[in-house]
HTML snippet that shows the backbone in 3Dmol.js (N, CA, C, O; Angstrom):
<script src="https://3Dmol.org/build/3Dmol-min.js"></script>
<div id="view" style="width:600px;height:400px;position:relative"></div>
<script>
const pdb = `
ATOM      1  N   ALA A   1      42.695  53.950 -17.554  1.00  0.00           N
ATOM      2  CA  ALA A   1      42.876  52.507 -17.499  1.00  0.00           C
ATOM      3  C   ALA A   1      43.467  51.987 -18.806  1.00  0.00           C
ATOM      4  O   ALA A   1      44.339  51.118 -18.808  1.00  0.00           O
ATOM      5  N   GLY A   2      42.980  52.530 -19.907  1.00  0.00           N
ATOM      6  CA  GLY A   2      43.492  52.100 -21.203  1.00  0.00           C
ATOM      7  C   GLY A   2      44.949  52.456 -21.389  1.00  0.00           C
ATOM      8  O   GLY A   2      45.702  51.708 -22.010  1.00  0.00           O
ATOM      9  N   GLY A   3      45.352  53.604 -20.849  1.00  0.00           N
ATOM     10  CA  GLY A   3      46.752  54.019 -20.941  1.00  0.00           C
ATOM     11  C   GLY A   3      47.672  53.080 -20.188  1.00  0.00           C
ATOM     12  O   GLY A   3      48.768  52.772 -20.655  1.00  0.00           O
ATOM     13  N   VAL A   4      47.235  52.626 -19.032  1.00  0.00           N
ATOM     14  CA  VAL A   4      48.028  51.673 -18.247  1.00  0.00           C
ATOM     15  C   VAL A   4      48.141  50.362 -19.007  1.00  0.00           C
ATOM     16  O   VAL A   4      49.229  49.795 -19.104  1.00  0.00           O
ATOM     17  N   ALA A   5      47.030  49.875 -19.546  1.00  0.00           N
ATOM     18  CA  ALA A   5      47.034  48.618 -20.301  1.00  0.00           C
ATOM     19  C   ALA A   5      47.941  48.714 -21.519  1.00  0.00           C
ATOM     20  O   ALA A   5      48.664  47.767 -21.828  1.00  0.00           O
ATOM     21  N   ALA A   6      47.911  49.844 -22.210  1.00  0.00           N
ATOM     22  CA  ALA A   6      48.756  50.027 -23.394  1.00  0.00           C
ATOM     23  C   ALA A   6      50.233  50.010 -23.022  1.00  0.00           C
ATOM     24  O   ALA A   6      51.046  49.426 -23.738  1.00  0.00           O
ATOM     25  N   ARG A   7      50.580  50.639 -21.921  1.00  0.00           N
ATOM     26  CA  ARG A   7      51.983  50.654 -21.487  1.00  0.00           C
ATOM     27  C   ARG A   7      52.451  49.269 -21.054  1.00  0.00           C
ATOM     28  O   ARG A   7      53.582  48.872 -21.334  1.00  0.00           O
ATOM     29  N   LEU A   8      51.581  48.544 -20.373  1.00  0.00           N
ATOM     30  CA  LEU A   8      51.936  47.181 -19.979  1.00  0.00           C
ATOM     31  C   LEU A   8      52.190  46.322 -21.212  1.00  0.00           C
ATOM     32  O   LEU A   8      53.172  45.582 -21.268  1.00  0.00           O
ATOM     33  N   ALA A   9      51.305  46.423 -22.196  1.00  0.00           N
ATOM     34  CA  ALA A   9      51.449  45.643 -23.426  1.00  0.00           C
ATOM     35  C   ALA A   9      52.720  46.035 -24.170  1.00  0.00           C
ATOM     36  O   ALA A   9      53.433  45.171 -24.681  1.00  0.00           O
ATOM     37  N   ARG A  10      53.002  47.315 -24.233  1.00  0.00           N
ATOM     38  CA  ARG A  10      54.191  47.793 -24.950  1.00  0.00           C
ATOM     39  C   ARG A  10      55.474  47.243 -24.334  1.00  0.00           C
ATOM     40  O   ARG A  10      56.449  46.992 -25.042  1.00  0.00           O
ATOM     41  N   HIS A  11      55.470  47.058 -23.025  1.00  0.00           N
ATOM     42  CA  HIS A  11      56.670  46.576 -22.341  1.00  0.00           C
ATOM     43  C   HIS A  11      56.623  45.078 -22.048  1.00  0.00           C
ATOM     44  O   HIS A  11      57.515  44.542 -21.392  1.00  0.00           O
ATOM     45  N   GLY A  12      55.587  44.409 -22.533  1.00  0.00           N
ATOM     46  CA  GLY A  12      55.487  42.962 -22.373  1.00  0.00           C
ATOM     47  C   GLY A  12      55.216  42.506 -20.948  1.00  0.00           C
ATOM     48  O   GLY A  12      55.593  41.397 -20.571  1.00  0.00           O
ATOM     49  N   VAL A  13      54.576  43.337 -20.163  1.00  0.00           N
ATOM     50  CA  VAL A  13      54.264  42.992 -18.776  1.00  0.00           C
ATOM     51  C   VAL A  13      52.809  42.541 -18.696  1.00  0.00           C
ATOM     52  O   VAL A  13      51.911  43.290 -19.081  1.00  0.00           O
ATOM     53  N   PRO A  14      52.563  41.330 -18.203  1.00  0.00           N
ATOM     54  CA  PRO A  14      51.175  40.886 -18.068  1.00  0.00           C
ATOM     55  C   PRO A  14      50.439  41.759 -17.046  1.00  0.00           C
ATOM     56  O   PRO A  14      50.985  42.076 -15.989  1.00  0.00           O
ATOM     57  N   ALA A  15      49.222  42.137 -17.357  1.00  0.00           N
ATOM     58  CA  ALA A  15      48.453  43.015 -16.470  1.00  0.00           C
ATOM     59  C   ALA A  15      48.293  42.413 -15.080  1.00  0.00           C
ATOM     60  O   ALA A  15      48.271  43.144 -14.089  1.00  0.00           O
ATOM     61  N   GLY A  16      48.183  41.102 -14.995  1.00  0.00           N
ATOM     62  CA  GLY A  16      48.035  40.441 -13.703  1.00  0.00           C
ATOM     63  C   GLY A  16      49.262  40.539 -12.819  1.00  0.00           C
ATOM     64  O   GLY A  16      49.196  40.243 -11.625  1.00  0.00           O
ATOM     65  N   ALA A  17      50.379  40.951 -13.394  1.00  0.00           N
ATOM     66  CA  ALA A  17      51.608  41.117 -12.614  1.00  0.00           C
ATOM     67  C   ALA A  17      51.650  42.469 -11.909  1.00  0.00           C
ATOM     68  O   ALA A  17      52.521  42.709 -11.074  1.00  0.00           O
ATOM     69  N   LEU A  18      50.717  43.343 -12.243  1.00  0.00           N
ATOM     70  CA  LEU A  18      50.683  44.679 -11.650  1.00  0.00           C
ATOM     71  C   LEU A  18      49.573  44.765 -10.614  1.00  0.00           C
ATOM     72  O   LEU A  18      48.418  44.444 -10.891  1.00  0.00           O
ATOM     73  N   GLN A  19      49.941  45.200  -9.425  1.00  0.00           N
ATOM     74  CA  GLN A  19      48.945  45.450  -8.386  1.00  0.00           C
ATOM     75  C   GLN A  19      49.111  46.897  -7.940  1.00  0.00           C
ATOM     76  O   GLN A  19      50.182  47.302  -7.489  1.00  0.00           O
ATOM     77  N   LEU A  20      48.046  47.661  -8.071  1.00  0.00           N
ATOM     78  CA  LEU A  20      48.048  49.059  -7.662  1.00  0.00           C
ATOM     79  C   LEU A  20      47.302  49.195  -6.347  1.00  0.00           C
ATOM     80  O   LEU A  20      46.356  48.455  -6.077  1.00  0.00           O
ATOM     81  N   GLU A  21      47.735  50.144  -5.536  1.00  0.00           N
ATOM     82  CA  GLU A  21      47.148  50.351  -4.222  1.00  0.00           C
ATOM     83  C   GLU A  21      46.524  51.740  -4.158  1.00  0.00           C
ATOM     84  O   GLU A  21      47.127  52.725  -4.582  1.00  0.00           O
ATOM     85  N   ILE A  22      45.326  51.801  -3.628  1.00  0.00           N
ATOM     86  CA  ILE A  22      44.632  53.068  -3.426  1.00  0.00           C
ATOM     87  C   ILE A  22      44.225  53.130  -1.960  1.00  0.00           C
ATOM     88  O   ILE A  22      43.833  52.119  -1.377  1.00  0.00           O
ATOM     89  N   THR A  23      44.317  54.301  -1.372  1.00  0.00           N
ATOM     90  CA  THR A  23      43.912  54.430   0.025  1.00  0.00           C
ATOM     91  C   THR A  23      42.421  54.741   0.108  1.00  0.00           C
ATOM     92  O   THR A  23      41.820  55.249  -0.838  1.00  0.00           O
ATOM     93  N   GLU A  24      41.853  54.431   1.238  1.00  0.00           N
ATOM     94  CA  GLU A  24      40.435  54.711   1.443  1.00  0.00           C
ATOM     95  C   GLU A  24      40.170  56.210   1.308  1.00  0.00           C
ATOM     96  O   GLU A  24      39.128  56.612   0.790  1.00  0.00           O
ATOM     97  N   HIS A  25      41.096  57.028   1.765  1.00  0.00           N
ATOM     98  CA  HIS A  25      40.938  58.484   1.678  1.00  0.00           C
ATOM     99  C   HIS A  25      40.767  58.931   0.226  1.00  0.00           C
ATOM    100  O   HIS A  25      39.878  59.727  -0.077  1.00  0.00           O
ATOM    101  N   VAL A  26      41.607  58.427  -0.667  1.00  0.00           N
ATOM    102  CA  VAL A  26      41.512  58.782  -2.088  1.00  0.00           C
ATOM    103  C   VAL A  26      40.186  58.297  -2.655  1.00  0.00           C
ATOM    104  O   VAL A  26      39.550  58.994  -3.445  1.00  0.00           O
ATOM    105  N   LEU A  27      39.783  57.128  -2.261  1.00  0.00           N
ATOM    106  CA  LEU A  27      38.514  56.565  -2.716  1.00  0.00           C
ATOM    107  C   LEU A  27      37.338  57.462  -2.334  1.00  0.00           C
ATOM    108  O   LEU A  27      36.403  57.635  -3.116  1.00  0.00           O
ATOM    109  N   LEU A  28      37.388  58.023  -1.147  1.00  0.00           N
ATOM    110  CA  LEU A  28      36.270  58.829  -0.653  1.00  0.00           C
ATOM    111  C   LEU A  28      36.222  60.225  -1.259  1.00  0.00           C
ATOM    112  O   LEU A  28      35.185  60.885  -1.193  1.00  0.00           O
ATOM    113  N   GLU A  29      37.322  60.691  -1.848  1.00  0.00           N
ATOM    114  CA  GLU A  29      37.327  62.020  -2.462  1.00  0.00           C
ATOM    115  C   GLU A  29      36.335  62.110  -3.619  1.00  0.00           C
ATOM    116  O   GLU A  29      35.627  63.107  -3.758  1.00  0.00           O
ATOM    117  N   ASP A  30      36.284  61.081  -4.437  1.00  0.00           N
ATOM    118  CA  ASP A  30      35.354  61.031  -5.573  1.00  0.00           C
ATOM    119  C   ASP A  30      35.006  59.563  -5.809  1.00  0.00           C
ATOM    120  O   ASP A  30      35.571  58.928  -6.699  1.00  0.00           O
ATOM    121  N   PRO A  31      34.084  59.022  -5.021  1.00  0.00           N
ATOM    122  CA  PRO A  31      33.789  57.588  -5.057  1.00  0.00           C
ATOM    123  C   PRO A  31      33.413  57.048  -6.435  1.00  0.00           C
ATOM    124  O   PRO A  31      33.862  55.967  -6.816  1.00  0.00           O
ATOM    125  N   GLN A  32      32.599  57.783  -7.184  1.00  0.00           N
ATOM    126  CA  GLN A  32      32.176  57.276  -8.491  1.00  0.00           C
ATOM    127  C   GLN A  32      33.350  57.216  -9.459  1.00  0.00           C
ATOM    128  O   GLN A  32      33.513  56.229 -10.176  1.00  0.00           O
ATOM    129  N   ARG A  33      34.158  58.251  -9.483  1.00  0.00           N
ATOM    130  CA  ARG A  33      35.328  58.262 -10.371  1.00  0.00           C
ATOM    131  C   ARG A  33      36.300  57.152  -9.982  1.00  0.00           C
ATOM    132  O   ARG A  33      36.845  56.464 -10.845  1.00  0.00           O
ATOM    133  N   ALA A  34      36.512  56.982  -8.678  1.00  0.00           N
ATOM    134  CA  ALA A  34      37.414  55.928  -8.214  1.00  0.00           C
ATOM    135  C   ALA A  34      36.884  54.554  -8.616  1.00  0.00           C
ATOM    136  O   ALA A  34      37.645  53.711  -9.091  1.00  0.00           O
ATOM    137  N   ALA A  35      35.584  54.326  -8.428  1.00  0.00           N
ATOM    138  CA  ALA A  35      34.990  53.035  -8.785  1.00  0.00           C
ATOM    139  C   ALA A  35      35.109  52.778 -10.283  1.00  0.00           C
ATOM    140  O   ALA A  35      35.416  51.661 -10.698  1.00  0.00           O
ATOM    141  N   ASP A  36      34.870  53.801 -11.091  1.00  0.00           N
ATOM    142  CA  ASP A  36      34.992  53.648 -12.546  1.00  0.00           C
ATOM    143  C   ASP A  36      36.428  53.334 -12.951  1.00  0.00           C
ATOM    144  O   ASP A  36      36.664  52.476 -13.801  1.00  0.00           O
ATOM    145  N   THR A  37      37.384  54.028 -12.343  1.00  0.00           N
ATOM    146  CA  THR A  37      38.797  53.790 -12.654  1.00  0.00           C
ATOM    147  C   THR A  37      39.215  52.391 -12.229  1.00  0.00           C
ATOM    148  O   THR A  37      39.892  51.687 -12.979  1.00  0.00           O
ATOM    149  N   LEU A  38      38.816  51.986 -11.026  1.00  0.00           N
ATOM    150  CA  LEU A  38      39.148  50.642 -10.549  1.00  0.00           C
ATOM    151  C   LEU A  38      38.544  49.581 -11.460  1.00  0.00           C
ATOM    152  O   LEU A  38      39.200  48.592 -11.786  1.00  0.00           O
ATOM    153  N   ALA A  39      37.303  49.784 -11.867  1.00  0.00           N
ATOM    154  CA  ALA A  39      36.644  48.820 -12.753  1.00  0.00           C
ATOM    155  C   ALA A  39      37.370  48.724 -14.088  1.00  0.00           C
ATOM    156  O   ALA A  39      37.545  47.629 -14.622  1.00  0.00           O
ATOM    157  N   GLY A  40      37.791  49.856 -14.625  1.00  0.00           N
ATOM    158  CA  GLY A  40      38.525  49.847 -15.890  1.00  0.00           C
ATOM    159  C   GLY A  40      39.851  49.122 -15.783  1.00  0.00           C
ATOM    160  O   GLY A  40      40.218  48.353 -16.671  1.00  0.00           O
ATOM    161  N   LEU A  41      40.570  49.364 -14.699  1.00  0.00           N
ATOM    162  CA  LEU A  41      41.865  48.705 -14.511  1.00  0.00           C
ATOM    163  C   LEU A  41      41.703  47.200 -14.315  1.00  0.00           C
ATOM    164  O   LEU A  41      42.441  46.411 -14.906  1.00  0.00           O
ATOM    165  N   THR A  42      40.740  46.801 -13.487  1.00  0.00           N
ATOM    166  CA  THR A  42      40.556  45.371 -13.255  1.00  0.00           C
ATOM    167  C   THR A  42      40.021  44.664 -14.497  1.00  0.00           C
ATOM    168  O   THR A  42      40.280  43.476 -14.689  1.00  0.00           O
ATOM    169  N   ALA A  43      39.283  45.374 -15.336  1.00  0.00           N
ATOM    170  CA  ALA A  43      38.812  44.777 -16.593  1.00  0.00           C
ATOM    171  C   ALA A  43      39.990  44.415 -17.494  1.00  0.00           C
ATOM    172  O   ALA A  43      39.900  43.493 -18.305  1.00  0.00           O
ATOM    173  N   HIS A  44      41.083  45.140 -17.348  1.00  0.00           N
ATOM    174  CA  HIS A  44      42.295  44.837 -18.118  1.00  0.00           C
ATOM    175  C   HIS A  44      43.162  43.785 -17.424  1.00  0.00           C
ATOM    176  O   HIS A  44      44.158  43.334 -17.990  1.00  0.00           O
ATOM    177  N   GLY A  45      42.792  43.392 -16.202  1.00  0.00           N
ATOM    178  CA  GLY A  45      43.542  42.365 -15.490  1.00  0.00           C
ATOM    179  C   GLY A  45      44.449  42.871 -14.390  1.00  0.00           C
ATOM    180  O   GLY A  45      45.121  42.081 -13.727  1.00  0.00           O
ATOM    181  N   VAL A  46      44.478  44.188 -14.185  1.00  0.00           N
ATOM    182  CA  VAL A  46      45.304  44.756 -13.118  1.00  0.00           C
ATOM    183  C   VAL A  46      44.643  44.448 -11.774  1.00  0.00           C
ATOM    184  O   VAL A  46      43.423  44.550 -11.640  1.00  0.00           O
ATOM    185  N   LYS A  47      45.445  44.074 -10.787  1.00  0.00           N
ATOM    186  CA  LYS A  47      44.927  43.796  -9.450  1.00  0.00           C
ATOM    187  C   LYS A  47      44.914  45.089  -8.643  1.00  0.00           C
ATOM    188  O   LYS A  47      45.802  45.930  -8.781  1.00  0.00           O
ATOM    189  N   MET A  48      43.907  45.234  -7.811  1.00  0.00           N
ATOM    190  CA  MET A  48      43.766  46.445  -7.006  1.00  0.00           C
ATOM    191  C   MET A  48      43.744  46.100  -5.525  1.00  0.00           C
ATOM    192  O   MET A  48      43.186  45.082  -5.114  1.00  0.00           O
ATOM    193  N   SER A  49      44.355  46.959  -4.741  1.00  0.00           N
ATOM    194  CA  SER A  49      44.410  46.806  -3.294  1.00  0.00           C
ATOM    195  C   SER A  49      43.871  48.080  -2.650  1.00  0.00           C
ATOM    196  O   SER A  49      44.179  49.185  -3.098  1.00  0.00           O
ATOM    197  N   LEU A  50      43.075  47.929  -1.611  1.00  0.00           N
ATOM    198  CA  LEU A  50      42.549  49.072  -0.867  1.00  0.00           C
ATOM    199  C   LEU A  50      43.266  49.123   0.473  1.00  0.00           C
ATOM    200  O   LEU A  50      43.158  48.200   1.281  1.00  0.00           O
ATOM    201  N   ASP A  51      44.005  50.217   0.705  1.00  0.00           N
ATOM    202  CA  ASP A  51      44.830  50.364   1.906  1.00  0.00           C
ATOM    203  C   ASP A  51      44.145  51.276   2.920  1.00  0.00           C
ATOM    204  O   ASP A  51      43.301  52.099   2.566  1.00  0.00           O
ATOM    205  N   ASP A  52      44.523  51.115   4.178  1.00  0.00           N
ATOM    206  CA  ASP A  52      44.027  51.943   5.287  1.00  0.00           C
ATOM    207  C   ASP A  52      42.520  51.858   5.458  1.00  0.00           C
ATOM    208  O   ASP A  52      41.894  52.826   5.889  1.00  0.00           O
ATOM    209  N   PHE A  53      41.927  50.716   5.129  1.00  0.00           N
ATOM    210  CA  PHE A  53      40.482  50.581   5.276  1.00  0.00           C
ATOM    211  C   PHE A  53      40.106  50.737   6.746  1.00  0.00           C
ATOM    212  O   PHE A  53      40.746  50.168   7.631  1.00  0.00           O
ATOM    213  N   GLY A  54      39.075  51.504   6.983  1.00  0.00           N
ATOM    214  CA  GLY A  54      38.590  51.733   8.336  1.00  0.00           C
ATOM    215  C   GLY A  54      38.975  53.085   8.896  1.00  0.00           C
ATOM    216  O   GLY A  54      38.498  53.469   9.964  1.00  0.00           O
ATOM    217  N   THR A  55      39.836  53.820   8.192  1.00  0.00           N
ATOM    218  CA  THR A  55      40.239  55.137   8.680  1.00  0.00           C
ATOM    219  C   THR A  55      39.271  56.219   8.235  1.00  0.00           C
ATOM    220  O   THR A  55      39.267  57.315   8.795  1.00  0.00           O
ATOM    221  N   GLY A  56      38.460  55.929   7.248  1.00  0.00           N
ATOM    222  CA  GLY A  56      37.497  56.910   6.732  1.00  0.00           C
ATOM    223  C   GLY A  56      36.091  56.474   7.067  1.00  0.00           C
ATOM    224  O   GLY A  56      35.843  55.879   8.116  1.00  0.00           O
ATOM    225  N   TYR A  57      35.179  56.773   6.174  1.00  0.00           N
ATOM    226  CA  TYR A  57      33.771  56.493   6.426  1.00  0.00           C
ATOM    227  C   TYR A  57      33.192  55.453   5.474  1.00  0.00           C
ATOM    228  O   TYR A  57      31.974  55.375   5.315  1.00  0.00           O
ATOM    229  N   SER A  58      34.042  54.657   4.841  1.00  0.00           N
ATOM    230  CA  SER A  58      33.542  53.613   3.945  1.00  0.00           C
ATOM    231  C   SER A  58      32.808  52.551   4.747  1.00  0.00           C
ATOM    232  O   SER A  58      33.199  52.218   5.866  1.00  0.00           O
ATOM    233  N   SER A  59      31.763  52.039   4.176  1.00  0.00           N
ATOM    234  CA  SER A  59      31.043  50.953   4.822  1.00  0.00           C
ATOM    235  C   SER A  59      31.353  49.653   4.093  1.00  0.00           C
ATOM    236  O   SER A  59      31.856  49.661   2.969  1.00  0.00           O
ATOM    237  N   LEU A  60      31.052  48.553   4.739  1.00  0.00           N
ATOM    238  CA  LEU A  60      31.266  47.254   4.103  1.00  0.00           C
ATOM    239  C   LEU A  60      30.370  47.091   2.884  1.00  0.00           C
ATOM    240  O   LEU A  60      30.737  46.399   1.934  1.00  0.00           O
ATOM    241  N   VAL A  61      29.204  47.716   2.899  1.00  0.00           N
ATOM    242  CA  VAL A  61      28.309  47.662   1.741  1.00  0.00           C
ATOM    243  C   VAL A  61      28.987  48.321   0.545  1.00  0.00           C
ATOM    244  O   VAL A  61      28.953  47.785  -0.563  1.00  0.00           O
ATOM    245  N   HIS A  62      29.598  49.472   0.762  1.00  0.00           N
ATOM    246  CA  HIS A  62      30.310  50.175  -0.310  1.00  0.00           C
ATOM    247  C   HIS A  62      31.493  49.340  -0.795  1.00  0.00           C
ATOM    248  O   HIS A  62      31.777  49.291  -1.992  1.00  0.00           O
ATOM    249  N   LEU A  63      32.163  48.698   0.121  1.00  0.00           N
ATOM    250  CA  LEU A  63      33.328  47.881  -0.223  1.00  0.00           C
ATOM    251  C   LEU A  63      32.953  46.744  -1.171  1.00  0.00           C
ATOM    252  O   LEU A  63      33.734  46.399  -2.058  1.00  0.00           O
ATOM    253  N   ARG A  64      31.787  46.168  -0.999  1.00  0.00           N
ATOM    254  CA  ARG A  64      31.354  45.056  -1.859  1.00  0.00           C
ATOM    255  C   ARG A  64      31.254  45.455  -3.317  1.00  0.00           C
ATOM    256  O   ARG A  64      31.366  44.602  -4.197  1.00  0.00           O
ATOM    257  N   ARG A  65      31.047  46.730  -3.589  1.00  0.00           N
ATOM    258  CA  ARG A  65      30.896  47.189  -4.972  1.00  0.00           C
ATOM    259  C   ARG A  65      32.226  47.495  -5.646  1.00  0.00           C
ATOM    260  O   ARG A  65      32.258  47.790  -6.840  1.00  0.00           O
ATOM    261  N   LEU A  66      33.310  47.429  -4.909  1.00  0.00           N
ATOM    262  CA  LEU A  66      34.616  47.777  -5.463  1.00  0.00           C
ATOM    263  C   LEU A  66      35.366  46.532  -5.920  1.00  0.00           C
ATOM    264  O   LEU A  66      35.381  45.521  -5.219  1.00  0.00           O
ATOM    265  N   PRO A  67      35.983  46.604  -7.085  1.00  0.00           N
ATOM    266  CA  PRO A  67      36.728  45.444  -7.596  1.00  0.00           C
ATOM    267  C   PRO A  67      38.153  45.395  -7.042  1.00  0.00           C
ATOM    268  O   PRO A  67      39.122  45.574  -7.781  1.00  0.00           O
ATOM    269  N   VAL A  68      38.270  45.150  -5.736  1.00  0.00           N
ATOM    270  CA  VAL A  68      39.599  45.053  -5.140  1.00  0.00           C
ATOM    271  C   VAL A  68      39.908  43.596  -4.832  1.00  0.00           C
ATOM    272  O   VAL A  68      39.026  42.831  -4.441  1.00  0.00           O
ATOM    273  N   SER A  69      41.173  43.220  -5.012  1.00  0.00           N
ATOM    274  CA  SER A  69      41.573  41.842  -4.744  1.00  0.00           C
ATOM    275  C   SER A  69      42.254  41.709  -3.390  1.00  0.00           C
ATOM    276  O   SER A  69      42.520  40.599  -2.929  1.00  0.00           O
ATOM    277  N   GLU A  70      42.537  42.844  -2.753  1.00  0.00           N
ATOM    278  CA  GLU A  70      43.194  42.816  -1.452  1.00  0.00           C
ATOM    279  C   GLU A  70      42.694  43.987  -0.619  1.00  0.00           C
ATOM    280  O   GLU A  70      42.527  45.098  -1.121  1.00  0.00           O
ATOM    281  N   LEU A  71      42.460  43.723   0.651  1.00  0.00           N
ATOM    282  CA  LEU A  71      42.007  44.749   1.579  1.00  0.00           C
ATOM    283  C   LEU A  71      43.014  44.831   2.713  1.00  0.00           C
ATOM    284  O   LEU A  71      43.290  43.834   3.380  1.00  0.00           O
ATOM    285  N   LYS A  72      43.560  46.015   2.929  1.00  0.00           N
ATOM    286  CA  LYS A  72      44.518  46.235   4.012  1.00  0.00           C
ATOM    287  C   LYS A  72      43.821  47.053   5.088  1.00  0.00           C
ATOM    288  O   LYS A  72      43.500  48.225   4.889  1.00  0.00           O
ATOM    289  N   ILE A  73      43.594  46.419   6.222  1.00  0.00           N
ATOM    290  CA  ILE A  73      42.897  47.071   7.327  1.00  0.00           C
ATOM    291  C   ILE A  73      43.896  47.929   8.094  1.00  0.00           C
ATOM    292  O   ILE A  73      45.023  47.503   8.345  1.00  0.00           O
ATOM    293  N   ASP A  74      43.487  49.120   8.461  1.00  0.00           N
ATOM    294  CA  ASP A  74      44.378  50.030   9.166  1.00  0.00           C
ATOM    295  C   ASP A  74      44.905  49.390  10.445  1.00  0.00           C
ATOM    296  O   ASP A  74      44.181  48.689  11.152  1.00  0.00           O
ATOM    297  N   ARG A  75      46.171  49.644  10.725  1.00  0.00           N
ATOM    298  CA  ARG A  75      46.829  49.009  11.872  1.00  0.00           C
ATOM    299  C   ARG A  75      46.167  49.363  13.196  1.00  0.00           C
ATOM    300  O   ARG A  75      46.283  48.594  14.150  1.00  0.00           O
ATOM    301  N   SER A  76      45.487  50.479  13.291  1.00  0.00           N
ATOM    302  CA  SER A  76      44.836  50.845  14.550  1.00  0.00           C
ATOM    303  C   SER A  76      43.775  49.815  14.956  1.00  0.00           C
ATOM    304  O   SER A  76      43.438  49.715  16.136  1.00  0.00           O
ATOM    305  N   PHE A  77      43.252  49.060  14.006  1.00  0.00           N
ATOM    306  CA  PHE A  77      42.255  48.030  14.309  1.00  0.00           C
ATOM    307  C   PHE A  77      42.875  46.694  14.690  1.00  0.00           C
ATOM    308  O   PHE A  77      42.235  45.887  15.363  1.00  0.00           O
ATOM    309  N   VAL A  78      44.094  46.455  14.276  1.00  0.00           N
ATOM    310  CA  VAL A  78      44.691  45.139  14.492  1.00  0.00           C
ATOM    311  C   VAL A  78      45.893  45.154  15.424  1.00  0.00           C
ATOM    312  O   VAL A  78      46.415  44.092  15.761  1.00  0.00           O
ATOM    313  N   ALA A  79      46.340  46.316  15.846  1.00  0.00           N
ATOM    314  CA  ALA A  79      47.556  46.423  16.660  1.00  0.00           C
ATOM    315  C   ALA A  79      47.445  45.671  17.977  1.00  0.00           C
ATOM    316  O   ALA A  79      48.439  45.135  18.467  1.00  0.00           O
ATOM    317  N   ARG A  80      46.267  45.625  18.549  1.00  0.00           N
ATOM    318  CA  ARG A  80      46.120  45.001  19.862  1.00  0.00           C
ATOM    319  C   ARG A  80      45.485  43.615  19.806  1.00  0.00           C
ATOM    320  O   ARG A  80      45.099  43.083  20.847  1.00  0.00           O
ATOM    321  N   LEU A  81      45.367  43.025  18.640  1.00  0.00           N
ATOM    322  CA  LEU A  81      44.725  41.707  18.531  1.00  0.00           C
ATOM    323  C   LEU A  81      45.417  40.657  19.380  1.00  0.00           C
ATOM    324  O   LEU A  81      44.756  39.824  19.999  1.00  0.00           O
ATOM    325  N   ALA A  82      46.726  40.688  19.416  1.00  0.00           N
ATOM    326  CA  ALA A  82      47.464  39.698  20.200  1.00  0.00           C
ATOM    327  C   ALA A  82      47.263  39.922  21.697  1.00  0.00           C
ATOM    328  O   ALA A  82      47.470  38.999  22.485  1.00  0.00           O
ATOM    329  N   VAL A  83      46.867  41.113  22.102  1.00  0.00           N
ATOM    330  CA  VAL A  83      46.702  41.450  23.512  1.00  0.00           C
ATOM    331  C   VAL A  83      45.250  41.313  23.966  1.00  0.00           C
ATOM    332  O   VAL A  83      44.985  40.808  25.057  1.00  0.00           O
ATOM    333  N   ASP A  84      44.320  41.757  23.141  1.00  0.00           N
ATOM    334  CA  ASP A  84      42.904  41.832  23.531  1.00  0.00           C
ATOM    335  C   ASP A  84      42.059  40.669  23.023  1.00  0.00           C
ATOM    336  O   ASP A  84      41.042  40.921  22.377  1.00  0.00           O
ATOM    337  N   HIS A  85      42.401  39.475  23.262  1.00  0.00           N
ATOM    338  CA  HIS A  85      41.539  38.402  22.787  1.00  0.00           C
ATOM    339  C   HIS A  85      40.848  37.823  23.945  1.00  0.00           C
ATOM    340  O   HIS A  85      40.058  36.892  23.789  1.00  0.00           O
TER     341      HIS A  85
END
`;
const viewer = $3Dmol.createViewer("view");
viewer.addModel(pdb, "pdb");
viewer.setStyle({}, {cartoon: {color: "spectrum"}});
viewer.zoomTo();
viewer.render();
</script>
C-alpha cells in the first residue's frame, strides 16, 4: 500500500483519483491478507471496488468488514431482473 501511495505522490496523482478492482475470488484466496491490503490502500485514499460478488462464498457479514467503495454484483444475479419481476 505504501508503494502505491509513494508512486501516486511522485507523479502528482491524488490517491482518490485511483480506483482499484479486486475480484471476490482473489479476496477468498487469502482473506486476511486481502483485508489488510485493502485497508492500507484505503487509508491512503485509494478507492476499492469488489467485482464478481456472489460468485464465491463471501457472505454479507464478511463484506461489511471490507473497505470497498463499490460493489459489482455478478451478472448472473442481475441478468434476468428486467424479465423476472
